[in-house]
C-alpha positions in Angstrom: 43.9 34.4 182.2 40.4 32.7 182.2 39.1 32.0 185.6 36.4 29.2 186.7 33.9 30.2 188.0 33.1 29.3 192.1 31.3 26.7 193.0 29.0 27.1 190.5 27.8 30.1 190.7 26.1 30.1 187.1 22.1 30.0 187.8 19.9 28.6 185.2 16.4 28.1 184.8 14.8 25.8 181.8 10.9 25.7 181.3 8.5 23.7 178.7 4.9 24.6 178.7 3.7 21.1 177.4 4.5 19.2 174.0 1.4 19.0 171.3 -0.1 21.5 169.0 -0.2 25.4 170.3 -2.1 27.3 167.4 -0.2 30.0 166.2 -3.0 32.3 167.8 -2.0 31.4 171.0 1.8 31.3 170.8 2.2 34.7 172.6 0.3 33.5 175.3 2.1 30.6 175.7 5.4 32.0 175.4 4.2 34.9 177.4 3.5 32.2 180.5 6.8 30.6 179.8 8.6 33.9 180.1 7.2 34.9 183.1 7.7 31.9 185.0 11.8 31.9 184.5 11.6 35.5 185.4 9.8 34.4 188.8 12.7 31.2 189.0 15.4 33.7 188.4 14.5 36.1 190.7 14.7 33.2 194.2 17.6 31.9 192.0 19.5 35.7 192.3 18.5 36.0 195.8 19.9 33.4 197.1 17.2 30.5 196.8 17.4 26.9 196.0 16.7 25.1 192.8 13.4 23.5 194.2 12.4 26.7 195.4 12.6 28.2 191.8 11.2 25.4 190.1 8.1 25.2 192.6 7.4 29.2 192.1 8.2 28.4 188.1 5.2 26.0 187.6 3.0 27.4 190.6 3.0 30.0 188.1 1.9 27.7 185.3 -0.6 26.3 187.4 -2.1 29.5 187.8 -2.1 30.3 184.2 -5.7 29.1 182.2 -3.9 28.5 179.2 -1.6 25.9 180.6 -3.2 22.5 181.5 -2.0 22.5 184.8 -3.6 23.6 188.0 -6.8 25.9 187.0 -8.5 25.5 184.2 -6.9 22.3 183.5 -8.6 19.2 181.2 -11.9 17.6 183.1 -12.4 13.9 184.0 -15.7 11.9 182.7 -16.8 13.2 185.4 -16.1 16.8 185.1 -13.7 17.6 187.6 -10.0 18.6 187.7 -7.4 16.1 188.8 -3.8 17.0 188.5 -0.7 15.2 188.8 3.1 17.0 189.9 6.1 16.0 190.9 9.2 17.6 192.7 12.3 16.2 192.9 15.6 17.8 194.5 19.3 17.4 193.7 19.8 14.0 195.9 17.3 12.5 193.4 14.8 12.3 196.4 11.1 12.9 195.6 7.9 14.0 196.5 4.2 13.3 194.2 0.8 14.3 194.2 -1.4 11.8 191.7 -5.1 12.2 190.7 -5.4 15.3 193.1 -8.6 17.5 193.3 -9.6 20.9 195.2 -5.8 21.8 195.3 -5.0 25.0 193.4 -1.3 24.5 192.9 -0.4 20.7 193.0 3.3 21.2 192.8 3.2 22.9 196.3 1.4 20.1 197.4 4.1 17.8 195.9 6.8 20.0 197.7 5.2 19.5 200.9 5.2 15.5 200.0 9.0 16.1 199.7 10.1 18.1 202.3 8.0 15.4 204.6 9.6 12.3 203.4 13.0 13.6 204.5 11.8 13.4 208.1 12.0 10.7 210.4 8.7 9.1 211.3 8.4 7.3 215.4 8.7 3.5 215.4 10.8 3.3 212.4 7.9 4.2 209.7 8.6 5.1 206.2 7.1 8.5 205.3 5.5 8.6 201.9 6.7 10.2 198.7 4.0 9.7 197.0 0.0 10.4 198.0 -3.0 9.9 195.8 -6.3 11.3 195.3 -8.2 11.9 198.6 -5.4 10.8 200.7 -3.2 13.4 198.8 -5.9 16.3 199.9 -6.3 15.2 202.8 -2.6 15.5 203.4 -2.6 19.2 201.9 -5.1 19.9 204.3 -3.4 18.9 206.9 -0.3 20.9 205.8 -2.2 24.3 205.5 -2.9 24.1 202.0 -6.1 25.9 200.8 -8.6 23.0 199.7 -11.3 24.5 197.0 -14.5 23.8 196.4 -14.4 21.6 192.9 -15.6 23.6 191.1 -13.4 26.9 191.5 -10.6 25.1 189.7 -13.0 24.9 186.4 -12.3 27.7 183.8 -14.8 28.4 181.2 -12.8 27.4 178.3 -12.6 23.9 180.4 -16.1 23.0 181.1 -17.1 24.4 177.5 -14.7 21.7 176.2 -15.7 19.1 178.3 -19.4 19.7 177.4 -18.6 19.5 174.0 -16.7 16.2 174.3 -19.5 14.9 176.3 -21.6 15.4 173.5 -19.2 13.6 171.0 -18.8 10.8 173.5 -22.4 10.5 173.2 -23.2 10.8 170.0 -20.2 8.1 169.3 -21.7 5.7 171.5 -25.3 6.1 169.7 -24.1 5.3 166.5 -22.2 2.4 167.7 -25.6 1.5 169.4 -27.6 1.8 166.6 -24.6 -1.1 164.7 -25.4 -3.8 167.3 -27.4 -6.9 166.7 -31.2 -7.1 167.3 -30.8 -9.2 170.1 -29.4 -5.9 172.0 -32.2 -4.0 171.3 -36.0 -4.6 172.5 -38.8 -2.5 170.5 -36.3 -0.5 169.0 -34.5 0.5 172.5 -31.3 0.4 173.6 -31.2 -1.8 176.3 -28.5 0.4 178.3 -26.1 2.9 176.7 -23.7 4.6 179.4 -25.7 4.3 182.2 -22.6 6.5 184.4 -22.0 9.1 182.0 -25.8 9.6 181.7 -25.4 10.4 185.4 -23.1 12.6 185.3 -24.1 14.8 183.0 -27.4 15.1 184.9 -25.5 16.4 188.1 -23.4 19.0 185.7 -24.0 22.6 185.5 -24.0 23.3 181.5 -23.2 26.9 180.8 -24.0 28.7 177.3 -21.0 27.4 175.0 -18.9 30.3 173.0 -16.2 28.0 172.2 -16.1 24.2 170.7 -12.6 22.5 170.5 -11.9 19.6 169.0 -11.8 16.2 170.7 -9.0 15.3 172.6 -6.1 13.3 171.7 -2.9 11.6 173.0 -1.1 13.5 170.1 -1.3 15.6 167.2 1.2 13.7 164.4 1.1 10.6 162.5 3.8 8.2 163.1 5.6 8.2 160.0 7.2 4.3 158.1 10.6 5.8 158.4 12.8 8.6 160.2 11.6 11.9 158.7 14.6 14.5 158.4 14.0 17.2 161.8 13.2 20.5 161.9 12.2 23.8 164.1 11.2 27.2 162.5 11.8 29.0 165.5 15.0 27.2 166.4 16.1 23.3 166.0 18.6 21.5 164.9 18.6 18.6 161.8 19.7 15.7 161.0 19.3 12.8 159.0 19.2 9.2 159.6 19.9 6.5 156.9 18.5 3.6 158.6 19.8 1.7 155.8 23.4 2.1 156.0 22.8 2.4 160.4 24.9 5.8 160.7 23.8 9.6 160.3 26.8 10.7 158.1 26.1 14.5 157.5 24.3 16.9 159.1 23.2 20.2 158.3 21.6 23.4 160.1 17.8 24.2 158.5 17.4 27.9 158.4 14.5 29.5 160.3 13.2 32.8 159.3 14.6 36.0 161.2 12.7 36.9 164.5 12.0 40.3 164.6 11.9 41.8 168.4 12.7 45.7 168.9 14.0 44.5 171.9 17.7 43.2 173.1 17.8 39.7 173.0 19.5 39.7 176.6 21.9 36.4 175.3 25.7 36.7 175.9 28.5 34.8 174.0 28.3 32.6 176.0 25.1 31.1 175.9 23.5 30.9 172.6 21.1 28.3 170.8 22.9 25.8 168.7 22.0 25.3 165.3 23.3 21.9 164.8 24.2 19.3 167.4 27.5 19.9 168.3 30.1 17.1 169.8 30.9 18.7 172.4 34.9 19.8 172.4 37.1 21.6 175.3 39.3 24.6 173.3 42.3 26.1 174.7 41.2 25.7 178.4 37.5 26.3 177.9 34.0 24.6 176.8 33.0 26.3 173.5 29.4 25.9 172.4 30.1 25.7 169.1 32.3 23.6 166.7 33.9 24.7 163.8 31.2 25.2 161.0 28.3 25.5 163.2 26.1 28.5 163.3 24.3 30.3 165.7 20.7 30.9 165.5 19.2 34.6 166.0 17.7 34.3 169.6 14.4 35.9 170.4 12.9 38.3 172.8 10.6 37.5 175.5 7.4 36.2 173.5 8.7 36.1 169.8 6.3 35.1 166.8 7.7 32.6 163.9 8.2 34.0 160.5 6.2 31.6 158.5 2.9 30.7 158.8 1.9 27.3 157.7 -2.2 28.1 156.3 -3.0 24.5 157.1 -2.3 25.2 161.0 -4.5 28.8 160.7 -7.6 27.1 161.7 -6.0 24.4 164.1 -6.7 25.1 167.9 -4.5 24.4 171.1 -3.7 20.7 171.6 -1.6 20.3 174.5 -2.3 17.5 176.7 -0.2 17.2 179.1 2.4 18.1 181.2 4.4 21.6 181.9 8.1 21.2 183.4 10.8 22.9 184.8 14.9 22.6 185.7 16.8 24.8 187.7 20.3 24.9 189.1 21.0 27.2 192.2 24.5 29.2 192.8 25.4 26.0 194.7 25.2 24.0 191.4 22.4 21.7 192.3 20.1 20.7 190.3 16.1 20.3 191.0 12.8 19.6 188.5 9.3 19.4 188.6 6.2 18.7 186.7 2.4 19.0 186.9 0.0 18.0 184.7 -3.8 18.0 184.6 -3.9 14.9 182.5 -6.0 14.1 179.5 -9.4 15.2 178.6 -12.2 12.9 179.7 -9.8 10.9 181.4 -10.9 8.0 183.9 -11.3 9.2 188.0 -8.3 8.4 189.4 -6.0 8.3 186.4 -2.4 8.8 187.3 0.0 10.6 184.5 3.5 11.0 184.2 3.8 14.1 186.0 3.0 12.1 189.2 5.6 9.3 188.7 9.2 10.2 189.4 11.0 8.3 185.9 8.0 8.9 183.4 8.0 12.7 183.8 10.7 13.5 186.1 14.2 12.2 186.8 17.1 13.7 188.5 20.8 11.8 188.5 22.7 13.1 191.5 25.9 13.8 191.8 27.9 11.0 192.4 30.6 12.1 195.0 34.0 10.1 193.2 32.8 12.1 190.0 35.5 14.9 189.4 34.0 15.9 186.5 30.4 16.5 189.1 27.9 15.5 186.1 24.4 15.7 187.3 21.6 15.4 184.4 17.6 16.2 185.0 15.0 15.4 182.3 11.5 16.0 182.4 8.9 14.9 179.6 5.0 16.0 178.0 3.1 13.5 175.8 1.3 10.6 175.8 1.6 9.3 179.4 0.8 6.0 179.4 3.8 5.4 176.5 6.3 7.2 178.8 5.0 5.1 181.8 6.1 1.8 179.8 9.0 3.5 178.4 10.0 5.2 181.5 10.8 7.9 179.5 12.5 10.6 181.9 14.9 8.2 183.6 15.6 6.2 180.4 16.4 10.0 178.3 18.6 10.9 181.9 20.9 7.9 181.7 21.3 8.3 178.0 22.2 12.0 178.2 24.6 11.8 181.2 26.6 8.7 180.0 26.3 10.1 176.4 24.9 6.3 174.9 22.5 5.4 172.5 21.0 2.2 171.9 21.4 0.5 168.5 21.4 -3.1 167.4 20.6 -4.2 170.9 23.9 -2.4 172.1 25.1 0.6 173.9 27.6 2.7 171.7 29.3 6.2 172.6 28.0 9.1 171.1 27.1 13.2 172.1 24.2 14.1 174.0 21.9 15.4 171.0 22.7 11.9 169.4 21.6 10.3 172.5 18.6 12.2 172.9 17.2 11.3 169.1 18.0 8.0 170.2 16.3 7.6 172.5 13.3 9.7 171.4 13.2 7.5 167.7 14.1 3.4 169.2 13.6 3.8 172.5 10.2 5.4 172.6 9.0 5.1 169.2 9.9 2.0 168.3 9.2 0.1 171.7 6.9 -3.0 171.1 4.8 -1.1 173.6 3.8 2.0 171.8 4.0 0.1 168.4 1.7 -1.9 169.2 -0.9 0.5 170.9 -3.9 2.2 169.5 -2.6 5.4 170.7 -0.1 7.5 169.2 3.3 7.8 170.7 3.8 11.5 171.6 6.7 13.0 173.4 9.0 15.9 174.1 11.9 15.8 176.7 13.7 18.7 178.4 17.3 17.7 179.6 20.1 19.5 181.6 23.2 18.1 182.0 25.7 20.1 184.2 29.2 19.4 184.7 32.7 21.6 186.7 32.9 23.0 182.5 29.2 24.1 181.8 25.9 23.9 182.0 24.1 21.9 178.6 20.6 22.0 177.5 18.6 19.8 175.1 15.4 19.2 174.0 13.6 16.8 171.3 9.9 16.5 170.5 8.1 14.6 167.8 5.0 16.7 168.3 4.2 20.1 166.0 5.3 22.1 168.4 7.1 22.7 172.2 6.7 26.0 174.5 10.2 26.6 175.7 11.9 29.3 177.9 15.4 29.5 179.8 17.5 31.6 180.8 21.0 32.3 183.0 22.1 34.6 185.7 24.1 37.0 183.6 21.0 37.1 180.6 18.5 40.0 181.3 15.6 38.5 180.5 14.3 35.0 178.5 15.0 33.6 175.6 11.6 31.6 174.7 10.5 30.2 171.5 8.1 28.0 170.0 10.0 24.7 168.8 8.1 23.5 166.1 8.8 20.6 163.9 7.7 19.1 159.9 4.6 17.6 161.2 4.4 13.7 160.5 6.4 12.3 163.7 9.4 13.9 162.9 12.1 14.8 165.5 13.0 18.2 166.2 15.8 19.5 168.3 17.8 22.4 170.1 19.9 23.2 172.6 22.0 25.7 174.5 25.5 25.7 176.5 27.2 27.9 179.0 30.3 27.4 179.7 31.8 27.7 183.1 34.9 29.5 182.3 35.2 33.0 182.2 37.9 35.6 180.7 
């Protein structure tokens, strides 16, 4: 007789290292980072730690990695300093966040402190804050015992090199623009004024020698298509065709990927597999099966896989990951927690708060309804163009669609499975949102979603960027499963997922 796990005792951790473009040269480094973060989080979960502890430690490890755009080594502001955002949300939907925070190595730790303090009552019926920004966030961190570092301590050599390159490029653009100004704006062949603020900033900034010169920062690395493009992921994903004229997707096929070589065991049991195509969840013979008839299981990778084929067009490209890292954890009590952290876009305005600081934009949790017999809870974390994700409240919208298994179509909501709900959210509610369509900036997004019920844990992801670095692990796996999800580019949406059943033989 199959037995149900007691109290949701299957722990799990899901991590992403940002959406954008991950160069193939640095792919192993990105996957090693998410692999290490998953191992640290799982060690906490297996030893009785709660989900918020696991999320915090996973993100702290990512913040300490120079290769990620969070914490140390993050992109610099126009003034040449690191300002970070972070959010922590617990299983009840309570949150703590910091925005535009400087001089703190691990902003997720500060967000966790804000969360912990926000649930403590204050005298005189004052309401404790759940979001602090700028100097107020730094002062709060100092008062709570977090180390406050000199600003230069968070600036890596590579980050400063990028900043210097971008600074010169911006000055070149301003100079060319000034040359096209009307004669009335020039006196004696000299410009009346060219960016005095940036001139002051560059005069007060040390300029070490340059070794690398990355390209200009951008919000995204894709071209938004005029129509839906079949999705693809070389490492793992699902593919679907969406015939907008017909209004419904009538067929799906799995796009094969090249086999990933790995000398080690995959560490994946039959209860948790990457899904080759988006399934309709079915309950068969008293248990949840991860795959329906006719579906295939993609081979899984070891901790740091490499993709099988190399696109010559991407051979010379460098990393372009300008946004958030995130994590979702489920502890042995079945409680969800989620968190995000980011250094923001390069050359951003001082004081800019990105999606990682905003609940419902970068991070969202829908807690369990006490009257829900299925005990369903959903968490989402996002990465991409922060301003567009704020316009569309991306994390909250995605969480609601996955929670209710609904998609928006023709102004109404209709029933669908979770994969279709996530796909429709990206293509219609995000990419076709009026605020995104009429913006001069392209809309990039990557979404990681986890749905937990009494019957299992379901993991979904989707992105319209070139790549998305992912890792996942549950408590019965020996090591994390990592992948670099890659789309076909040109704004096509790549998707994939995993499922863990709560029924055991």
